[in-house]
N, C-alpha and C positions, 0 to 999 in steps of 0.2 A: 168316850172314844179311846180305844187302846192305842198303844204305840205302834202296832203293826198295821193300823188302818191308813191307807194312802190318802193324802189330801186331795180334795177335788181339783181336777185339772193338772195334777202332778203327773209327769211321765212315768210309765212303768219302768221298773228296774230289772226286768227279765231280759229275754233275748232282744237283740237289737240288730239293725241293718249292718252295723260295723262289727258286731260280735264282741264288743269291748266288755271287759269284766273287771270289777273291783277297781275302777279308776277313781272312785270318789265323786265323779260327776254324774248327773242324770243321764241315763242311756236313752237313745232315740227310740221312738215307737217303731215296731216292725211294720205296721200298716201305714205309716206316714213318713216317707223319706224326708219331708220338709224339716223334721226335727233334727236331722243330721247337722251338727255344727262343728265337730272335731273329727280328725282322722283316728283310725284305730291305733291303740298303743303299740301294736306290732310294727307300725311304720317306723318308729324310732329305732327298734331293734334291726329293722331292715337297713336303715341308714347307717347304723353302726357297722354291720357286717360289710356293706358295700364300701365303706370308708377304709376298712382294713386292707383292701386291695391297693390302697395308695401307699402302703408301707410307711416310709419315713414322713410322708406328707399327710398321714392320717389326721393330725390335729387340724391342718388347714382345710381338709375336706369335711370332717365331721362337725366341727364347731358351727359353720354356717348352716349345715343341715339340722343340727340341734336347735338353733334359733328358729329355723323355718318350721320345724315340728311344733315347737312351743307356742308359736304365734299364729299357726295356720288355722283359719276359720272359714267356714262355709255358711252361706245363708240362702235359703230358697223362699222367695216371696211370690206374690201373685203375678208379677211381671217377668221375673227372670231369676238368675242365680248369680251369686257373687262369691269370689274367693279373695281373701286378703291374708297377707303374711308380712313379717318384718317388724323389728322392734325399733331400730333407729331410722330406717328408711322404709316405710310401709308401702307395699305395692298392693293395689286392689284392682281386680278385673271383674267387670259386670257384663253379663250377656243376657239379653232378653230372650225369651223362648222363641220369639219370632225370628231372631237372627240365627239360631242354631239350625244347621243344615244336616248334620250327621253326628252320630255318637258311636264311638268305638271303644270296646272293652279290651284292654291289653293286660297280659300277665307274663312277665318274664320268668325265667327259671327260679331265681331267688324269691320273687314275689309269690310264686306258687307255693314255695316251701313255707312261707310265712302266712299263706292263706289270704293274700292281698291281691287287689287288682287296681287298675287305673282307668277312669272314665275320661276319654279324650273328646272334648266338645269342639266340633269344627264348624266354621261359618263359611260364607261365600266370599271371604276376603281375598281368595286366590293364593293364600300362603300355604306352603306345604306343611307347616307346623300347625298343630291344633291351637285354637285360641285359648283354651283352658284345660288343665289336667287336674281332675279330682282324684287325689291320691289317698291311700290308706283305707280302701273300701273293701269290706267283705260282702259277699252275695250282691255283686253290683247289678245283677239283672233287675232287681226290684227298683233300684234308683233309675236305671236306664229306661224301664217301662214307664215310670212316673214322668221322666223328662220327655219321652216320646209322646205321651198323652198331652202334656202341656204344649208341645210343639204343634200337635194337630189342632188343639183348641185355639192357639194363637193364629194358625193359618185359616181356620174357619172364621174367626172374627174378622180377619183381613178381607176374606172373600165376601162376607156379609156387608162390608163397608161399601161395596159397589164402586161405580165410577165417580171419582171425586168431582167431575165436571157436570154430573147430573144432579137434579134436585136442588133443594134450597139449603142444603146442609152448610154451605160456605157463605151464604148470603147474609149471615148475621154479623159479620165482621165489619171493620171500618169501610168507608166509602172507597178507599183506594183498592182494597181487596175485592170489592164488588166490581169495580171497573176492570181490574185485571181478570177476574173470572169471566166477565162478559166478552172481553177480548179473546180469551182462550176459547170460549165457545164459538165465537165467530170464525176463528182460525180453523177449529175442528170442523165446523159445518162447511166451510169453504173447501177444505181438503176432501171431505166426503163427496161434495157436489162435483169436484174436479174428477175424483175417481169414478163416480157414476157416469159422468159425461164421456170419459175415455172408454168405459166398459160398454156403452151403448153404440159405439162406432163399429 
C-alpha cells in the first residue's frame, strides 16, 4: 500500500461543502453533509473584519468571537442537529428534525465577500429569532436540501404513527397507563356520540 492510498472509511480531502482547504483537518464529504463538523476557516477572517468596525473596542469584540470560532462544533445524527460552542461556559443547542419548521439562507454583504452563508433553523416556538444559526457555510443549498429531506422524513414517520388512542400500541405499559388510556377512549367516544346526536337533530 502506498502512502497516497486513502484508508478505508477515511473522508476525502478534496472539495467539501464548506470549501475549506489546507486546514489540517479532514474535510467533509461533498455528498454527505452529516460529516460537516466545523465552520469554514473564512469565518474567522469574517469575524476579524467585522470586529474592526468596533475601533477601540476591537479586542472586546474579536476575542469572544475568536473563542466561538475555535470551539464551534456541529453534529448531524439520525434524529437531529446540534451546535455547541464555548470553552469556559459551553452552550449546546439540539434540534430534532421534527421540530424544524423552516430553513432560511442569509448572506450579508461581507459574508458574500467571504463566500459564506448562514443557515437559520426556525421552529414553532413563536420567537422571531431563529432557534439555531449554522455559520461559516459555503454552498449552503446542499445542507439545506439535506435538512429538508430529514424534515420530510420525520413528518412522514409522525404521520405513520397514527392516532395514539387507536390500537394496542400503548397497552403494553403499566396498569395505570392502561386505565388512563381506557378513560381517554371513553371520553373520546362520548364526545363523538354527543356530536353525532347533535348532528342528527
